[in-house]
N, C-alpha and C positions, 0 to 999 in steps of 0.2 A: 290367670287361671286357664288351664287347658280345657278343651271341649270335652265334656263327659260323654263317653260312648258306651261304657260297660255298666256303670253303676245304675243309671236309670232303668236298666233291664233286669236288675236283680230284685225280684219280688219276694223271694224266699231263699234260704241258704241252699236249697237243692239246685238253684240256678247256677251255683258255683261249679257243679259237677261237670258241666259242659265246657269249662274254660281250661285252656292250657296253662302251663306254668308261666310263660311270658304274659299271657292275658291276666293272670292273677296278680302278677307284679304290676302291670299297668293299672289294674283295679285298685291296688293299694295306693298308687299315686293319685288316682282320682278321689279316693276317700280323703286323702290328706288335703287336697284342694278344697273339698267341701268343708272340712274342719277349719281351714284357714279363712274361708269366706264367712263362716259363722262368726268367728271372733272379730271380723271386720264390721259386724253388725251389732254385737253385744258382748259383754264379758261372759266367759264360759270356761269350764275346765278344758284345758288345751294340751299341755305337754304330756300328761299321762295318757291321753287318748292317742296322740301321735305315736306313742311308744308301743301300743298293742295292736296296731293295724294288721301286721302280718300274722301275729299269733291268733287274732280273731278269725281271719280268713282260713288259716290252717285248721283251727278247731272245728269250724262249721263245715269245712269240706270233708273232714275225717269222720266226725261224729254226726249223728242225726239227732239234734236236740229237740226235735218233736217227739223223740222216743227216749233219748238219753237225757241226763240232767246237767245243767250248767249254772253255776253260781259265780258271779263276779264280786269278789270282795272289794269293799270301798267302791261302790257302784258309779263313782264319777268317771270311771274309765269305760263307760258303757256305750259311748257314742258310735264307735265302729260297729259294734254289735247291733245297734238300732238301725244303722244304714243298710245292713244286709239281711234284716229280718222283717222286711216289708214296710219300713217306716221312712224310706228316703224322701218321698213326696211331702211328708209332714216335718221333715227334719229342721227346716228353717224356723219352726215354731218352738223349738226346744227352749225350756226355761222361761217361756212367756205364759201369762195367765191363759188357761184354757188349752195350751199347747202341750207338746211332749214334756215329760218330766226329765230332768237332768240326771236321773238315777233309774235303775230298773223299775218297771212298774207292771205288775201282772194285769192291770186293767187294760194296758195298751197291747200286750202281746202274750201269747202262751209261752214264748221263749224267755220271758222274764218270770222267774219263780218267786222271788222275794224283792221287796223294796229294800235295797242294801245301801244305807248311807253312812253307817259306822263301820269301822275297820275290825277285822279279826275274826268274824263269826262264820266265814264261809266254810272252813274246814269242818267245824262242828255241824253245821247245817247239812253239808254234803254227806257226812257220816250218818246223820239221821235219815237222809233220803235213802242211802244205800241199805241201812238197817230196815227201814220200813218196807222197801221193795222185797227184801229177803223174807221178812216175816209174812208178808201177804202173798208170797210166791208169785209175784207179778214180774213179768219181763225179766227173765233170768239173766239175760245178756245186757241189761241196761246198765250203763256206766254213770256214775255221779262224778262230775268234774268241778273242782274248785280252783279258781284263778286268784292267787293272793300275791300281793306285792311284798318286797323285802322290807318296806317301811312298816307294814302291818304285821309282819311275821313275828316280831317280838311280843305281840300282845299275848297276855297270859292265857286267854281262852284258846289260842291256837295250840298250845302245848297240852292243855286238858283234852282237846280233841285228838291230837296225835297220840296221846297216851291210850286212847280208846279205839284208835283206828284199826289196829290189828284184828280185833274181834269182828268188827262190823264192815271191814273195807275190802271185801273180795273184788268188788268192781268200783274201787275208789281211786281216782287220779287227782293228786294235788299238783298244780302247776305253780311253781315259785317264780314269779315274774321279777327278776332281779335287775333293777336299773340304778342301784346304788343311791336311791333317793326315797325319802318320804315326800312331804311337801318341801321341806328343807332337807339337807343331807342327813342321812340316817345316823343313828348314834348307838353306842353300846357294844357289848361283847358279841352279840349275834351278827352285827354288821362286820366285825373283824373276821368272824368265822366264815361268813359268806364271801368275803374278799379272798380268803385263802382258797375256798372252793373255786372261785372264778379263775384263779391262777393255776389250778390243778387240771390243765387241759388233757393230761394223759389218762385221767380216770375213766372216762366213758369208753375210749377206744380199747383200753387194756383190761377192762373189768373181767371179761370172760376168761382171758388168758391167765390172769392172776388167780382167778378162782380155781381154774384147772390145775395150775402149778401148786397152789396151797393144798389142794385135795390130795396130791400125790406125796406130800410130806409124810414119811412113815412115823408111826407112834410106837415107841419102844418102852421098855420098863422104866420104872422110877429109879433114879431122878432124871435119866436122860429124857424120858417122856415129858416130864415137866419142862425141861429146857427147850425141847423142840416145840411144844405147845406155846411157850412164851415167845419163841422166835417167830413162829407162825403168826401169832397175834400182832407182833411188832411189825412184820412185813405187811400184814393186812392193814394195820392202822396207817402205815406210811403211804400206801397206794390207794387205800379205800377212802376217798375223800368224804363220803357221806356217812361216816360211821355213826354220827349222832342219830341219824334217822334209821339206819339199818338196825341199830341196837333196840329201837322201838318196834321193830318188825315191819318197817316201811322201806321198800326197795327204793334206792336212790339212783337216779339216772341223770347224767349231765356233768358239767354245764354245757349247753348248746346255744348256738346263735339264734336269738329270737326274732331276727329280721330276715331269716332265710326260709322262705315258705317251703321250698322243696325239702330242706332238712327237717323242718318242723313236722311236715306230713310223714316223712320217713319214720321218725321216732314215735309219733302218735300212733301210726298204724302198727308199729312193732309192739307198742305197749298194749294195744287192743287185743293182741293175740295171747297175751298172758293174763295173769290175775293180779289184783292189787293186794294191799294198798301200795301205790307207787307215788313217789315225788319226782317230778320232772323239773329240773333246774334250768330255767331259760334266761339267758342274758339279753336284756334289751337296753335301749338308750331312751331316756325320757326326752321327749321333744324330737324324736328321730324324724329326719326328712325335712325339717325346717330349721335352717342354720341358727337363727336367733334363739329359738327354743332349746336347741342342743347346747348352745353356749351359756344360756342362763335359764335352766329349767325351773329355778325358784320363782323368778319373775313371771315366767310363762306357764306356771301351774294353773293359774286362773287370771290371765292378764286383763287389763282394761281393753276396751275396744281399740283396734289398731288398723291402719291401712298398710298394705304390703305391696311390694313389687318383686315378683318371683320369690326369691329366698331371703329377702331383707324387709325390715320394717321401715316404712317411709315416715309414718307419724303414729304416735300413740296418744290416745285420749286419756289424759291423766286428770283426775279430779283434784281441785285445790281445796275441797271441803275438808274441814277438820271434823273427824268423827269422835264418838265416845271412846272408841278403841284408842285413838291418838291421845285423848285426854287421860285415859287410864294408864297408858304406857309412860306418859310424861310424869304422872303422879308416882308411878312405881320407881322410875329413875330417880326422882327427887327423894323418895323415901329411902332408897338404898344409899344415896349420898348423905342423908341426915342420920341414918341409924346403921351402925356397922353390924348389928345383929340381924338386920333384915336380909332375907334371901328371896329369890323368886324362882319358880319352876313352871314349865309349860310342857305339854305332852305333844311334841312334834309340831307346835304351832307358833314358833318364834316369829315367823313372818306374819301370820294371820293376826297375832296379838301385838304386832308392831314393836317387838322387844329387841330388835337388832342393836339399838343404841345401848340398851341395858346390858345385853350380852357382851358388847365390845368394851364397855367402860367398867363393868364389874364381872369379869369372866369367872372369878372364883366363887361368886355368890349367885351365879346364873346356872340353872340346871334344865337341860332339855332331856326329858326322860324317854322320849319316843312315844309311840302310841300305846301307852301303858298307864292309863289314868288311875287304875286301882293302886298300882305301885306308887304313883306320884303322891296320892293322898296319904298312904301309910308312911312313905318316905318323909313327907312334911311333918307328920306326927312325931316321927323320931327326932327330927331337927328341933321341933318345938319343945320336946321333953327335956332336951339338954340346954334350953335357954335361948334358942334362936327365934326369930319372928318370921316364919315362912309365909310367902304369898303364893298361892296356887292360882295361876292365871289360865283358865280353861274355858272353852265355850260351854254355855249352859247345857246344851244337848249332850256334850261329851262327858260332863261331870257326872251325869247319871250312871255312867259305867263304874263309878267308884262309890256307889251308894252305901254299901256295907261298911266300907272303910271310913266314910264320914261318920257313920254311927259308932263303930267299934273303936277305931283308933283315935278319933278326934273328939267327937261329942261326949262319948262315955267317959273319956279321960279328962274332959274339960280342958283341952289344950288350945292355946291361942294361935290357931291357924287361920289365916285370912284367905277367903275364897273370892276371887274376882271372876264373875260369870259374864263373859262377853256374849253377845248375841242373845241376851235375855229378851224373849218376845219373838216376834215374827222375823225369820231370817230371809225373807224375800224369795228369790228364784230357786234357792236350794230346797225349799219345800218342807214337807212334814218330818223328814228325818232330821232336819237341822233347826226347826223352830224350837226355841228354848222357852216353852210355855209351861213347863211343869215344875220349875225350880222353886217357886214360892211355896208350893204344896209340899214338896219332898224335903225342903230344908226347915220350914217352920215347925215341923212336928218334933224335931229333936230338942230335948232339954239342953240348956246352956247356949244354944245357938242364937246369935243375933243376926237378923236378916234385914238388909237395907236395900233401897232402890232410889238412886238419885233422880230428882225431878229434872235436873239440868246439869250443865258442865260445872256450875258453881259448887254443887253438892259433892261431886265425885272425889276430888282430891281430899276434901275435908273428911269424907267418910273413910277413906283409906287411912288417913292420919289417926282418926278415932280408933279404927280397928287395930292398928299397930300399938296403941296404948292400952287397949282393952284386954282384960285377962281371961277371955273365953273365946271360943270360935266365933268368927264373924263372916258373913257372906254379903257381897255387894253385887247386885245384878244390874246390867245396863244394856241398852238396846243397840242393834245394828242400825245406826242412824247418824245423821249429821248432828254435831254437838251444838247446842244453843245455851245461852245464858239469859236467865229471866230476871227482870227488874221487878221489885215489889211495888205495889201500889203506893204512891207518895203519901197517902193518908195513913198507911200502916207503918212506914219507916223502912230502915235498911234490912237487908237479909240477915237472918240469924245464923249462928254457928250450929255445929252438930252436938246434940246432947242425947244421951241414951234415952230412947223411947219418946222423943219430942218431935212433934210435927211442926209445920210452918204455915201460918195463914198468910196467903198472898193477896187475897181480895175478900172484901166483906159485902154481903148482900142479905136481904131478908126473905127472898122468895124460895130459897132452897140452897143446897150445898153440893159441891162436887169435891169428893175426897179422892185424891189421885195417888196411886202408888207407882212411881217411876216415870218412864219416858213419855207417857201420854199427857204429861202436865201441860205442854204447849198446846195440844189439841183442846184440852179442857179450858184453858184460858181464852183461846180463840172462840170456843163455843160460848163462853161467858160474855165475850164482847158482842157476839151476834145477838144473844138474848137481851143484853143490856140495851141494845139499840131498839128492841121491841118492848122495852119497859119491864123486863124480868131481870132481877138482880140476884145473882148467885154468889155465895161465898165459895172461894176456891182454896182448898187445903192441900199442901204438898205433904203427904203422909210421912215420907222419908223412911220410917220404920214399919216393917211388916210384923216384926217381933223384936222387942216388945212394942205393942201398940201404944199410941198416945191416947189412952182411954179417957183421960180427963177432957181433952179437947173434942175428941170424936163423939163420945157419949153425950157431952153437953150439946153438941151440934144436933145429934139425933133427937134429943129432948126438945130443943127449941124449934127445929125446922119442920115444916110440913112435908118436905120432899128432900131426900138425901140420895145421891148416886155415888156408889164407889166405882172407880175406873181403874182397870189394870190391863196390861198387855200380857196376860197370863191366863191359864186355865181357871175357870170359875170354881170348879171342884177343888176344895181345900185351899183356895187362893186367898188374896187379900180381902175381898168382899166377904168370904166365909169367915175370916178371922174377925171382921167387924161384927158380923151377926152373932158369932160365938160370944164376943165380949159383951154385947148388948144382952144376950140371954143370961149370961152369968151375973150381970148386974141388975137383972129384972127390968130392963128398959124396953119399952115397946118399940120394935123395929119393923113394924108392918109397912112403913112408908119408905124403907130402905130398898133401893133397887141396885142390883149389881150389873155392871157392864164389864165384859171381858171375853175371853175365848170360850165358845160353847163346847159342849161335850162331843166333839168330833175332831178328826184330824184335818188341818187346814192345808189345802193344796198350795202349789207354788204360784208365784206372781210377785210383782213389785210390792214392797211393803205398803206403799200408799194405796195401791189397789185393794190389797187385802184388808187394810184398816177400814176403807170405805165400805167394802162388802159386809164387814162385821159391825158396821155402825159405830166404829171407834175413832173415826176422825172428827174434826170439829163440826162438820155438817151433821153427822150421825148423832153425836152427843147432844147438839142443840135440838135436833128433831125429837129425840127421846124426851128431853126436858119439856118441850112444848106439849108433847102428847100426854105426859104425866101431869103437867100443870093445866091440861085441858084448854090450851090456847090453840085456836085453829091455825093450821099450817099456812093459810092464806094471809095471816098477819105478818109473816116473815118477809124480809126484804132481801 
């Protein structure tokens, strides 16, 4: 690492104004060193941040975002922005409990307007900001700037916003940060279109000359007039690379080098003198400035902790732990091998969902749809309608983006689409934008939908096999955690298979019951062990199904036990515990002694999953403490 000389003295973006171009370029190098040092301490988003250092510097030196507006789409590229907006001294705390968030956070800084953790919304938000300022007649010269990557650009909401930008966008600048990547290489027709624009280097330089030339083409009588108009449009289309945007009323400028600070400033200053809406196409390199990240931007999107020497990786800390994501990917691979009608699709998360082997072995039945979750679900419905068995493998938090299509195209039609919801529950350092805590509530409300949560690695493949044989939509949600396999109590016998609406009793006791939906089953069993050592014996039930509930076992338990706790790594509102109380109310069973443990009615900040569970009383210690309190056993009796 080089000695930092400039960055420690940048307390606000206005400190950039005093720096020369060579000093700004040196500052960019210092910022990259800080990013590399961060990843030597912990896993963090990396390659995307390396790619926007110069763009971030140029933006903040050109605009005054204490006055103008700046939205970073998919906010994991926010690190350079944080470094030059007064947060350098705190930067080492990023993604740790109580430290800086790994995404924009208005609580931290006035330079962060929204917590942006999902892709595609920046343009719509920026259009709204511009419209609001116009209606309120505030700051007439205030610009709204949205920085959006080419991976997020195919998102449907982007085009809804662009369609409306002409009316509201007099001071709207959209910067398309084109690095030819999402998390994995981008896909689809828009990727091909952007590739053609990247190759069209003559466009920017000749735009004015071409416009002047075309304006001088004479218009004569019909049919000559029609011929010349057609010729004019043909020439215009050939040289005018941004026709898609221009036809929407958005001026297209670019493509330009996104790592040339001087060039970036030149174009930004030029655009400031005009009016919008404008799209500036900037070409960057994901991982720029650190050779290993340039060579493998997929691995270095959010790499494990590594040690480096100058521009190479000396060692990388790789976990040997097998996670539920690995278990799910293996089960999907096996399912495609066993069932030729099974397909799988993911929304730009092949690597995150560990589907590389599935993609390589079954390329004709693997679909990466890009960051287009709504399309993905409707697409799956179409496949299911003709007899295929599609598996939609998407993080819980991102599946929310397709809510209407789960309703209209899947549930309403009663089509056998299987949803695999990775990161169900707390997503750790990624924080509130990525915690998948709302899925049980938003899925169980739909008729026909079967909702499952495996208690361990034993359950997950069995649930997928069940779903692929079931003739209605099914959802399986599993946590971001190391996979464990649980053995049943010897007095009960071997583990059972998966049957619709059937739970599994893993331990029996007479002092109360712990009914668990999903990945906190191991914590509940550990809590039961603690309590048993104190003379309190709890039944432990692996619920497996959130819908339909095993009402026979669960209601019998509520009738017999003096204390029942439901446990879920999900929002309490409309979650598993709520489903249990609803079932008891419908059956006329007194449930006043049923206590729900889960995620309270607030957004949970970032931190390691274990830290967050402990804070929420959802680890073994917290569950045991709650049982003691409710059973009125003094805490001093614990060991």
